[in-house]
N, C-alpha and C positions, 0 to 999 in steps of 0.2 A: 595800502588801504585794503580792507576786506570788503567784499561785495556779497550781498545776499539776494536771492531770488524769492519773490513772493508770488502767490497765485491768488487772483481775485476774479470775481465774476465780471463779465464784459460790461454789464449795466453799471456796476460800481465803478469800473475803470472809466467809463464815459462820464459819470457824475464827477469823479475826481478831476478828470481832464477839463471839464467845463469850469471848475473853480480854481484850477492851478493857473499861475501867471503864464503868459504867453512865452516868455523867455526864461521860465523857471524850470529847473530840473525837478523830477519827482523827489529826489533826495532832499533838495532844498525846500520843496513844498511840504514834505512830511516833517522836516525839521521845524519849519515855521508853525505847523499845526501843533506839534508836541510842545514847543515853547509857549504858544498862546494858551495851551490847555491849562498850564499852571495859573494863568491869570483868571481863567474861568473858575477854577477851584477856589481862588482867593475871593472872587466875587460871591460865590456860593456861601463861603464862610461868613461873609458880611451880611448876607441876606437876613433881614429882620432885625438887624442890630441898630438901625436908625429909623427915624420917622420923618416924613416930609410934611411941612406945614401946608403947602398948597400943591398937592399932587397933580391936579389938572393943569396948572400953569407950567409945571415941570414937564409934563407930557407934551404940551403944546410946543414948548421950547425945543424939546428933543426932536419932535416931528419937523419943526422948522429947520433945525440944523441938518437933519437927514436929507431934506429936500435940497438944501444948499450944497451938500456934498455930492449928491447925485448929478447935479447939473453944473 
């Protein structure tokens, strides 16, 4: 396996460290970020391609689900 060294600013390192999983290596963390990036691109492609009948109800439901996940 080949290894590469990268240089980043300390404040960026600290930000990454704060969102990386506790038992997750930086390699696994970056792999997860890169893989999830393709999902973000897919969502951007879909943006504007559909319309919600009741946007406010959808936003309330999403907010409720987020609260359930947090606690």
